[in-house]
C-alpha positions as CSV (number, residue, x, y, z in Angstrom):
1,M,-8.6,-4.7,3.6
2,K,-8.4,-4.6,-0.1
3,I,-6.8,-7.3,-2.2
4,V,-5.6,-6.7,-5.8
5,F,-4.2,-9.4,-8.1
6,E,-1.7,-8.5,-10.8
7,N,-0.3,-11.5,-12.7
8,D,1.4,-13.6,-10.0
9,N,1.6,-10.7,-7.6
10,I,-0.8,-9.9,-4.8
11,K,-1.2,-6.5,-3.2
12,V,-2.9,-6.2,0.2
13,Y,-4.0,-2.7,1.2
14,L,-4.4,-2.3,5.0
15,N,-5.5,1.2,6.1
16,K,-4.5,2.5,9.5
17,E,-7.7,1.1,11.1
18,Y,-6.2,-2.3,10.5
19,T,-2.7,-1.4,11.4
20,N,-2.9,1.2,14.2
21,K,-1.7,-1.3,16.8
22,I,1.2,-2.6,14.8
23,D,4.6,-1.3,15.6
24,I,6.4,-1.3,12.2
25,N,9.8,-1.2,14.1
26,N,9.1,-4.4,16.1
27,I,10.0,-7.1,13.7
28,S,8.8,-10.0,15.8
29,K,5.3,-8.4,16.2
30,L,5.3,-7.5,12.5
31,E,6.1,-11.1,11.5
32,E,3.3,-12.4,13.8
33,Y,0.9,-9.9,12.2
34,L,2.0,-10.9,8.6
35,S,1.6,-14.6,9.5
36,R,-2.0,-13.9,10.5
37,I,-2.6,-11.9,7.2
38,L,-1.2,-14.8,5.1
39,F,-3.3,-17.3,7.1
40,R,-6.4,-15.2,6.5
41,L,-5.6,-14.9,2.8
42,K,-5.3,-18.7,2.6
43,N,-8.3,-19.7,4.6
44,D,-10.8,-16.9,4.3
45,C,-10.0,-15.7,0.8
46,Q,-9.0,-19.1,-0.7
47,I,-5.8,-17.8,-2.1
48,E,-3.0,-20.4,-2.4
49,I,0.3,-18.9,-1.4
50,I,3.0,-21.5,-2.0
51,G,6.6,-21.0,-3.2
52,Y,9.2,-18.3,-3.0
53,Y,7.9,-14.8,-2.6
54,E,9.5,-11.4,-2.2
55,L,7.3,-9.7,0.4
56,K,7.6,-5.9,0.3
57,I,6.0,-3.7,3.0
58,L,5.3,-0.1,2.2
59,Y,4.4,2.1,5.2
60,D,2.7,5.4,5.3
61,E,1.8,6.6,8.8
62,L,-1.3,8.5,7.4
63,Y,-2.7,5.6,5.4
64,G,-1.3,2.3,6.8
65,I,0.5,-0.5,5.1
66,V,0.6,-2.0,1.6
67,I,1.9,-5.5,1.4
68,I,3.2,-6.6,-2.0
69,L,3.8,-10.3,-2.6
70,N,5.8,-10.9,-5.7
71,K,6.0,-14.5,-6.7
72,N,9.4,-15.5,-7.9
73,D,9.9,-18.4,-10.3
74,Y,12.4,-20.6,-8.7
75,E,14.3,-23.3,-10.6
76,Y,13.6,-25.9,-8.0
77,A,9.8,-25.4,-7.6
78,D,9.4,-28.9,-6.0
79,L,11.3,-27.6,-2.9
80,F,8.4,-25.3,-2.1
81,E,5.7,-27.9,-2.9
82,S,3.6,-27.1,0.2
83,Q,5.4,-24.3,1.9
84,I,6.2,-20.6,1.6
85,D,9.5,-18.8,1.8
86,L,9.6,-15.1,2.1
87,D,12.2,-12.4,1.4
88,L,11.1,-9.5,3.5
89,N,11.7,-5.9,2.6
90,I,10.3,-3.1,4.7
91,N,10.2,0.5,3.5
92,K,9.3,2.8,6.4
93,T,10.3,6.1,4.9
94,N,7.7,5.9,2.2
95,F,4.5,7.9,1.8
96,F,1.6,7.4,-0.6
97,L,0.0,9.7,-3.2
98,Y,-3.7,9.7,-4.2
99,E,-4.3,10.2,-8.0
100,V,-7.5,12.1,-8.6
101,D,-9.3,12.9,-11.8
102,D,-11.1,16.0,-10.5
103,L,-10.3,18.1,-7.5
104,F,-13.8,19.4,-7.3
105,V,-15.0,16.0,-5.9
106,I,-12.6,16.3,-3.0
107,D,-13.8,18.2,0.0
108,D,-12.1,21.6,0.6
109,K,-11.4,20.6,4.2
110,L,-9.4,17.6,3.0
111,L,-7.6,19.7,0.3
112,K,-6.2,21.9,3.1
113,K,-4.5,18.8,4.6
114,A,-2.7,17.9,1.3
115,V,-0.2,19.1,-1.2
116,I,-1.2,18.8,-4.8
117,Y,1.2,17.7,-7.5
118,I,0.7,17.7,-11.2
119,Y,2.6,15.2,-13.3
120,K,1.9,14.2,-16.9
121,Q,-1.5,15.9,-16.9
122,K,-2.6,14.0,-13.8
123,L,-3.3,15.3,-10.3
124,Y,-1.9,13.7,-7.1
125,L,-2.6,14.5,-3.5
126,K,0.0,14.0,-0.8
127,L,-1.5,14.1,2.7
128,I,0.4,16.3,5.2
129,S,-1.7,15.6,8.3
130,N,-4.0,13.0,9.7
131,I,-7.6,12.8,8.3
132,E,-10.6,11.0,9.8
133,T,-11.6,7.5,8.7
134,L,-14.6,8.8,6.9
135,E,-12.5,11.4,5.0
136,M,-10.1,8.7,4.1
137,G,-12.9,6.6,2.8
138,R,-14.2,9.4,0.6
139,L,-10.7,10.1,-0.7
140,L,-10.1,6.5,-1.6
141,E,-13.5,6.4,-3.3
142,F,-12.5,9.2,-5.7
143,S,-8.8,8.4,-6.1
144,N,-6.3,5.7,-6.9
145,L,-3.7,4.9,-4.3
146,I,-0.1,5.3,-5.6
147,C,2.8,3.7,-3.7
148,G,6.2,2.4,-4.4
149,D,8.8,3.7,-6.9
150,K,6.2,5.7,-8.9
151,V,5.8,8.1,-5.9
152,S,9.3,9.3,-6.0
153,K,9.2,9.9,-9.7
154,I,6.0,12.0,-9.3
155,I,7.5,14.0,-6.4
156,N,10.8,14.6,-8.2
157,K,9.5,15.5,-11.6
158,G,6.0,16.8,-10.8
159,K,5.1,20.4,-9.9
160,I,3.3,21.6,-6.8
161,I,0.2,23.6,-7.6
162,F,-1.8,25.9,-5.4
163,I,-5.5,26.4,-5.4
């Protein structure tokens, strides 16, 4: 699990090792899992999550789940003095890209399991088949995970390159 803070937003990255037993289509199980994650953020990581949040779940079957908590400024902040209210949005048709600076640091075996895009002089990998946990760790070590709206822009406007 990786946690990134951006302004009032929190991104939680959960690779498939964390989420392999979660059925993204079973809302009640997913809510239970999210509740445990929020509890863990509060108690183990000392992150105060109070107020009204838009909770966005991005799912990639080859990576796992990215949870984005966007804090919304609400006019009546005292209503949420000690509680949390969530607006849940699940994107199951998404996939992630991996921005790499240098393809030579990526193993050839892994490159055969990916499509390579170039967009604005940057290279992006899109996985097309499962990779081992160790391979994923190496990929994440040498790349930045790209998810959300930026992915579709890269796919639509970028060019596929072959090596």
